[in-house]
C-alpha positions in Angstrom: -24.1 8.3 -91.8 -23.9 6.3 -88.6 -26.5 3.8 -87.7 -29.4 5.2 -85.7 -29.8 4.1 -82.1 -32.0 4.3 -79.0 -30.5 5.8 -75.8 -32.0 5.3 -72.3 -30.0 6.8 -69.5 -26.3 6.1 -70.3 -27.0 3.0 -72.4 -27.2 3.1 -76.2 -28.5 0.3 -78.5 -28.2 0.4 -82.3 -31.5 0.1 -84.1 -30.3 -3.2 -85.6 -29.9 -4.6 -82.1 -33.4 -3.4 -81.1 -34.9 -5.1 -84.1 -32.9 -8.3 -83.5 -34.1 -8.5 -79.9 -37.6 -7.8 -81.0 -37.5 -10.7 -83.5 -36.2 -13.0 -80.7 -39.0 -11.9 -78.4 -41.6 -12.4 -81.2 -40.3 -16.0 -81.6 -40.5 -16.6 -77.8 -44.0 -15.1 -77.5 -45.2 -17.3 -80.5 -43.9 -20.4 -78.7 -45.9 -19.3 -75.6 -49.1 -19.3 -77.8 -49.3 -15.6 -78.7 -50.8 -15.2 -82.2 -53.0 -12.8 -84.2 -55.3 -10.7 -82.2 -53.9 -11.6 -78.8 -53.0 -9.1 -76.1 -49.8 -8.7 -74.1 -49.8 -6.3 -71.2 -46.7 -4.2 -70.2 -46.2 -2.8 -66.7 -43.0 -0.8 -66.9 -41.4 2.6 -66.8 -39.8 4.1 -70.0 -37.1 1.9 -71.6 -35.9 -0.1 -74.5 -38.6 -2.7 -73.9 -41.3 -0.4 -75.3 -39.6 -0.5 -78.7 -38.9 -4.2 -78.6 -42.3 -5.3 -77.4 -44.2 -3.0 -79.9 -42.1 -4.4 -82.8 -42.5 -8.0 -81.7 -46.3 -7.7 -81.4 -46.6 -5.9 -84.7 -44.9 -8.9 -86.3 -47.4 -11.2 -84.6 -50.4 -9.1 -85.5 -51.1 -8.8 -81.8 -51.8 -6.0 -79.4 -49.6 -4.3 -76.7 -51.6 -3.0 -73.7 -49.3 -0.6 -71.9 -50.4 -0.1 -68.3 -50.1 3.2 -66.5 -47.9 2.1 -63.6 -49.5 4.7 -61.3 -52.8 2.7 -61.3 -53.9 0.8 -58.2 -53.9 -2.9 -58.4 -57.7 -3.0 -58.7 -57.6 -0.5 -61.6 -54.8 -2.5 -63.4 -56.6 -5.7 -62.7 -59.7 -4.5 -64.5 -57.7 -3.7 -67.6 -55.9 -7.1 -67.5 -59.2 -8.9 -67.4 -60.9 -6.6 -70.0 -58.2 -7.0 -72.6 -57.8 -10.7 -71.8 -54.0 -10.4 -71.5 -52.4 -13.8 -72.2 -49.0 -12.5 -71.1 -47.9 -9.7 -68.8 -44.4 -8.3 -69.0 -43.2 -6.1 -66.2 -40.6 -4.8 -63.8 -40.2 -7.1 -60.8 -41.7 -4.6 -58.2 -44.6 -3.8 -60.5 -45.4 -7.4 -61.2 -45.3 -8.1 -57.4 -47.7 -5.3 -56.7 -50.1 -6.7 -59.3 -49.8 -10.4 -58.3 -53.3 -10.5 -56.7 -55.0 -9.2 -59.8 -53.2 -11.0 -62.6 -55.5 -13.5 -64.2 -54.4 -17.1 -63.4 -54.2 -17.9 -67.1 -51.8 -15.1 -67.9 -48.1 -16.0 -68.2 -45.6 -13.7 -66.6 -42.3 -12.3 -68.0 -40.1 -10.2 -65.7 -37.8 -7.5 -67.0 -34.7 -9.0 -65.4 -31.9 -11.2 -66.6 -32.2 -14.2 -64.3 -35.4 -15.3 -62.6 -36.9 -18.6 -61.4 -39.9 -20.5 -62.8 -42.8 -19.9 -63.2 -41.9 -16.3 -64.2 -39.7 -16.1 -67.3 -36.8 -13.8 -67.9 -37.3 -11.1 -70.6 -33.5 -11.0 -71.3 -33.4 -14.7 -71.9 -36.4 -14.5 -74.2 -35.1 -11.7 -76.4 -32.0 -13.9 -77.0 -34.2 -16.5 -78.7 -33.0 -17.3 -82.3 -36.0 -16.9 -84.7 -36.9 -19.9 -86.8 -38.5 -17.7 -89.5 -39.0 -14.0 -90.4 -42.3 -12.6 -89.2 -43.6 -9.4 -90.8 -47.2 -9.2 -89.7 -50.1 -8.2 -92.0 -50.9 -4.8 -90.8 -53.4 -5.6 -88.0 -50.8 -4.5 -85.4 -51.6 -1.8 -82.9 -51.7 -1.0 -79.2 -54.9 -1.1 -77.1 -54.8 2.2 -75.2 -57.1 2.5 -72.2 -58.8 5.9 -71.6 -58.0 7.6 -68.3 -61.2 6.4 -66.7 -62.1 9.6 -64.9 -65.7 8.6 -64.9 -66.3 4.8 -64.4 -64.1 2.1 -65.9 -61.7 3.0 -68.6 -62.4 1.8 -72.2 -59.8 0.1 -74.3 -59.4 1.8 -77.7 -58.6 -0.9 -80.3 -58.0 -0.4 -84.0 -60.0 -2.5 -86.4 -58.3 -4.6 -89.1 -56.8 -2.3 -91.8 -56.8 -2.4 -95.6 -53.5 -1.6 -97.4 -55.0 1.9 -98.4 -55.8 2.6 -94.7 -52.4 1.6 -93.6 -50.8 4.0 -96.1 -53.2 6.8 -95.2 -52.3 6.5 -91.6 -48.6 6.4 -92.4 -48.8 9.6 -94.4 -50.8 11.3 -91.6 -48.3 10.3 -88.9 -45.3 11.4 -91.0 -47.0 14.8 -91.5 -47.8 15.0 -87.8 -44.4 14.0 -86.6 -42.0 14.8 -89.5 -38.6 13.3 -89.2 -35.7 12.0 -91.2 -32.7 9.7 -91.0 -30.1 11.4 -88.9 -32.6 13.3 -86.7 -32.2 13.1 -83.0 -35.5 12.9 -81.2 -36.2 13.2 -77.5 -39.1 11.3 -75.8 -40.2 13.2 -72.7 -43.4 11.6 -71.5 -44.5 8.2 -70.3 -44.4 5.6 -73.1 -47.6 4.0 -71.8 -49.5 7.1 -73.1 -50.5 7.2 -76.7 -48.9 10.6 -77.4 -45.4 9.5 -76.3 -45.8 6.0 -77.8 -46.8 7.4 -81.2 -43.9 9.9 -81.1 -41.5 7.1 -80.1 -42.4 4.6 -82.8 -42.8 7.2 -85.6 -39.4 8.7 -85.1 -37.9 5.3 -84.6 -39.5 4.1 -87.9 -38.2 7.2 -89.8 -34.6 6.3 -88.9 -34.1 8.9 -86.2 -32.0 8.2 -83.2 -34.3 8.3 -80.2 -33.3 9.5 -76.7 -35.7 8.5 -73.9 -36.1 10.4 -70.6 -36.9 8.0 -67.8 -38.8 10.8 -66.1 -39.3 14.5 -67.1 -37.3 17.1 -65.3 -37.2 20.6 -66.8 -33.5 21.3 -66.4 -32.5 17.8 -67.5 -34.6 18.3 -70.6 -32.6 21.4 -71.5 -29.4 19.6 -70.8 -30.3 16.7 -73.1 -31.3 19.1 -75.9 -28.0 21.0 -75.6 -25.7 18.0 -75.1 -27.2 15.7 -77.7 -28.3 18.4 -80.2 -31.9 17.2 -80.2 -33.8 18.1 -83.3 -37.3 16.8 -82.6 -39.3 16.5 -79.3 -42.7 16.8 -77.7 -44.2 18.3 -74.5 -47.5 18.5 -72.7 -48.5 21.9 -71.2 -47.5 21.1 -67.6 -44.0 20.5 -68.9 -44.0 23.8 -70.7 -45.1 25.6 -67.5 -42.2 23.9 -65.5 -39.7 25.0 -68.2 -40.8 28.6 -68.1 -40.7 28.7 -64.3 -37.0 27.9 -64.3 -34.9 30.9 -63.3 -33.5 32.8 -66.2 -29.9 32.1 -65.1 -30.6 28.4 -65.5 -32.4 28.7 -68.8 -29.6 30.8 -70.3 -27.0 28.0 -69.6 -28.4 25.7 -72.4 -28.3 26.1 -76.1 -31.6 24.9 -77.6 -30.9 26.2 -81.2 -30.7 22.6 -82.5 -34.5 22.2 -82.2 -36.3 22.0 -85.5 -39.7 20.7 -84.4 -41.4 20.6 -81.0 -45.0 19.6 -80.8 -47.3 19.8 -77.8 -50.7 18.2 -77.1 -52.6 16.4 -74.4 -54.3 19.3 -72.6 -55.2 23.0 -73.2 -52.2 25.4 -73.0 -52.4 28.9 -71.6 -51.7 31.6 -74.2 -49.0 33.3 -72.1 -47.2 30.0 -71.6 -47.2 29.2 -75.3 -46.1 32.7 -76.3 -43.3 32.5 -73.8 -42.1 29.2 -75.2 -42.2 30.6 -78.8 -40.2 33.6 -77.6 -37.6 31.3 -76.1 -37.3 28.4 -78.6 -38.4 30.2 -81.7 -40.9 29.3 -84.4 -40.4 25.6 -84.0 -43.5 25.1 -81.8 -46.4 23.1 -83.2 -49.6 22.0 -81.5 -52.0 19.1 -82.3 -55.5 18.2 -81.1 -57.1 14.8 -81.1 -57.8 11.8 -78.8 -56.9 8.2 -78.2 -59.8 7.2 -80.3 -59.1 9.3 -83.4 -55.4 10.2 -83.1 -54.5 13.8 -83.9 -56.9 15.6 -86.2 -55.6 19.2 -86.3 -52.3 20.9 -86.1 -51.0 24.4 -86.1 -47.5 26.0 -86.4 -46.1 28.9 -84.5 -46.9 31.6 -87.0 -50.4 30.5 -87.5 -50.9 30.4 -83.8 -49.5 33.9 -83.3 -52.1 35.1 -85.8 -54.9 33.1 -84.2 -54.1 32.8 -80.5 -55.9 29.9 -78.7 -56.6 28.0 -81.9 -55.5 24.3 -82.0 -55.3 24.5 -85.8 -57.0 23.1 -88.9 -57.5 19.5 -89.9 -54.5 18.0 -91.7 -54.2 15.1 -94.1 -57.7 13.6 -94.4 -59.0 15.1 -91.1 -62.4 16.7 -90.7 -64.0 18.7 -87.9 -67.6 19.7 -87.5 -69.5 21.4 -84.7 -73.0 20.3 -83.7 -75.5 21.6 -81.2 -77.3 19.4 -78.6 -80.2 18.7 -81.1 -77.8 17.3 -83.7 -77.8 20.4 -86.0 -74.5 21.3 -87.7 -73.4 24.8 -86.5 -71.9 27.6 -88.6 -68.6 29.3 -87.9 -68.2 30.9 -84.5 -71.1 29.0 -82.9 -70.1 27.0 -79.9 -71.1 23.3 -79.7 -69.8 19.8 -79.4 -66.7 18.9 -81.5 -67.0 16.0 -83.9 -63.8 14.7 -85.7 -62.6 12.0 -88.0 -59.4 11.1 -90.0 -61.1 9.7 -93.1 -59.6 6.8 -94.9 -57.6 5.5 -91.9 -58.4 2.5 -89.6 -61.6 2.8 -87.5 -61.7 1.8 -83.9 -63.9 0.2 -81.4 -63.9 -0.1 -77.6 -62.6 -3.5 -76.8 -65.4 -5.7 -75.7 -67.9 -2.8 -75.9 -69.0 -2.1 -79.4 -72.2 -0.5 -78.2 -70.1 2.3 -76.5 -68.5 2.9 -79.9 -71.9 3.3 -81.6 -72.9 6.0 -79.1 -70.1 8.3 -80.0 -70.7 8.5 -83.8 -72.7 10.9 -86.0 -72.5 11.2 -89.8 -69.3 9.2 -89.8 -67.6 11.4 -87.3 -66.8 10.9 -83.6 -67.7 13.0 -80.5 -65.6 12.7 -77.4 -67.0 15.4 -75.1 -65.2 18.6 -76.1 -66.9 21.9 -76.7 -65.5 24.4 -79.2 -66.0 26.4 -82.4 -64.6 26.9 -85.9 -63.7 30.2 -87.5 -64.4 31.1 -91.1 -61.1 29.6 -92.2 -61.7 26.3 -90.5 -59.4 26.8 -87.5 -60.6 25.0 -84.4 -60.9 26.6 -80.9 -61.5 24.3 -77.9 -63.5 25.8 -75.0 -63.6 22.9 -72.5 -64.9 19.4 -71.8 -68.7 19.1 -71.7 -68.5 17.5 -68.3 -66.3 20.3 -67.0 -68.5 23.2 -68.2 -70.1 25.1 -65.3 -73.6 26.6 -65.5 -73.9 29.4 -63.0 -77.1 31.4 -62.9 -78.0 30.1 -66.4 -74.6 31.3 -67.8 -72.1 28.8 -69.4 -68.6 29.2 -67.9 -65.6 27.3 -69.3 -63.1 26.4 -66.6 -60.2 26.0 -69.1 -60.4 29.7 -69.8 -60.0 30.6 -66.1 -57.2 28.0 -65.7 -55.3 29.7 -68.5 -55.6 33.1 -66.8 -54.5 31.6 -63.5 -51.5 29.8 -65.1 -50.3 33.0 -66.6 -49.5 34.3 -63.2 -45.7 33.9 -62.7 -46.2 32.4 -59.2 -48.5 29.5 -60.4 -47.3 26.2 -61.7 -50.6 24.2 -61.8 -54.3 25.0 -61.5 -57.6 23.2 -61.6 -60.9 25.0 -61.9 -64.4 23.4 -61.6 -67.9 24.0 -60.4 -69.1 23.4 -56.9 -72.7 23.7 -55.4 -74.2 27.2 -54.8 -77.6 27.6 -53.2 -78.4 30.7 -55.3 -76.8 30.2 -58.7 -76.7 26.4 -58.8 -72.9 26.3 -59.3 -70.0 28.6 -58.5 -66.3 28.5 -59.5 -63.7 26.8 -57.3 -59.9 26.9 -58.1 -57.3 24.6 -56.6 -53.8 26.1 -57.2 -50.2 25.0 -56.8 -48.0 28.0 -56.4 -44.2 28.2 -56.9 -43.8 31.3 -54.7 -45.8 33.0 -52.0 -49.2 34.0 -53.3 -52.4 35.0 -51.5 -56.1 35.2 -52.6 -56.4 39.0 -52.8 -53.3 39.3 -55.0 -54.5 36.5 -57.3 -58.0 38.0 -57.6 -56.6 41.4 -58.4 -54.5 39.8 -61.2 -57.5 37.9 -62.6 -59.8 40.9 -62.6 -57.6 42.4 -65.4 -58.0 39.2 -67.5 -61.4 37.7 -67.1 -64.9 38.9 -66.5 -66.1 39.3 -62.9 -68.7 36.4 -63.1 -65.8 34.0 -64.0 -63.7 34.8 -60.9 -63.3 31.9 -58.5 -65.5 32.1 -55.4 -63.4 29.5 -53.6 -59.6 29.4 -53.9 -57.4 26.6 -52.3 -53.6 26.7 -52.4 -52.0 23.2 -52.1 -48.6 21.6 -52.7 -49.7 19.2 -55.4 -52.6 18.6 -57.7 -53.7 15.1 -58.9 -52.5 15.3 -62.5 -51.6 12.4 -64.8 -48.3 12.4 -66.6 -50.1 12.9 -69.9 -51.2 16.3 -68.8 -54.8 15.6 -67.8 -55.8 16.6 -64.3 -58.0 14.4 -62.2 -60.6 17.0 -61.4 -63.0 14.4 -60.1 -60.7 13.8 -57.1 -60.9 17.5 -56.2 -64.5 18.1 -57.2 -66.3 15.1 -55.6 -65.9 16.1 -51.9 -67.8 19.4 -52.6 -70.7 17.5 -54.1 -71.2 15.0 -51.2 -74.9 15.0 -50.3 -75.7 17.1 -53.4 -77.3 15.9 -56.6 -75.5 17.2 -59.7 -75.6 16.9 -63.5 -73.3 14.3 -65.1 
């Protein structure tokens, strides 16, 4: 069997070369003072460097802090200060854009082959010859910062691990992203996000060849699957919508029969969208549910989902899910409440520099992260919405995710955000901001929705716009849409 490799664009590097470069980088970083527990920030688009830096920092028992390169300088600066980054590695233009917020003590490494002092060249550093083999002791991890839709983001940092915890986590990841030597995996999302980063490193570690999309494009995705006979990949629901909105004559050009495993996560998925993808790709579609704090907790395959539409599955490995009401009482099946989860026996986490925030999200050894849902009698989880997104109109709870799913099922819609806005009589009413892919008017959409959701759930305000503020990980920035409506109004948090 040929040696596995990583492919970015038209360039391939054998796995052995990736590991050699990572060892050289680890040696260079150690000479710059990086040691156990230190943080190195990365400001870059998808590429080989994610593999190499992750492996280097694992061997040093340090932390990689991948920065979302869409952040403003002020937002990135907060993260750099909060994680106390001793080194920042980045593309030249991104480093230049962050120059004013990089801490004076942080050393800079530029992703270029030849640069002048005081910025060091990444390509020169990876050529360093190691003086000794570094394997690390298992502390390694990334610090992933939450999206920060309310206040400053929090850095999710894994706590030191025992050998048993490391093994339990390895078993869970291999079950979540099953792979094998000789597999050909496709990374579709931004590697600064936990979902894509976990997929990237799990497939790489399992001996698969990994192809990395520099940015997602639906037809380019199909072309890569067909050309490279991709066996394993992942998507977020917005990508699924874009794939299904491709004209049939384009979809029919590409053979996707090589796919063995496709997992989606990151945001709720409309039933019609998921059913359409199963009809197209076959029973290779899996779904997972979790968070940056816990990792994935539940998963569900295509057949289970067809039998239980809208479920995100049952806990796998050592996962556990419970539902509690606002008073802290554990709820029985089919009662809606807050979702608490844990993957027992695996490394715990804290929020970097904010242990008190970690304490606030725990109960009975489980973690709550603001989602509302319920369990059926067989332990399958159904997620209704985020606590902060739930709308209370006239005393009735309304879950925008359900309305978004109905809107997204319309063939002329590619993106939608539903949220509550002020209403003098009912307290709140439903607003919907929608990105159409074809001509669509409000009466037509409302007629379509009346056949799918109850009248009290129908949007009272509908806005059509060219783009919605959505992150690449699938999460929509509702705050940017919602806040203007609440100017000069008090509202619940």
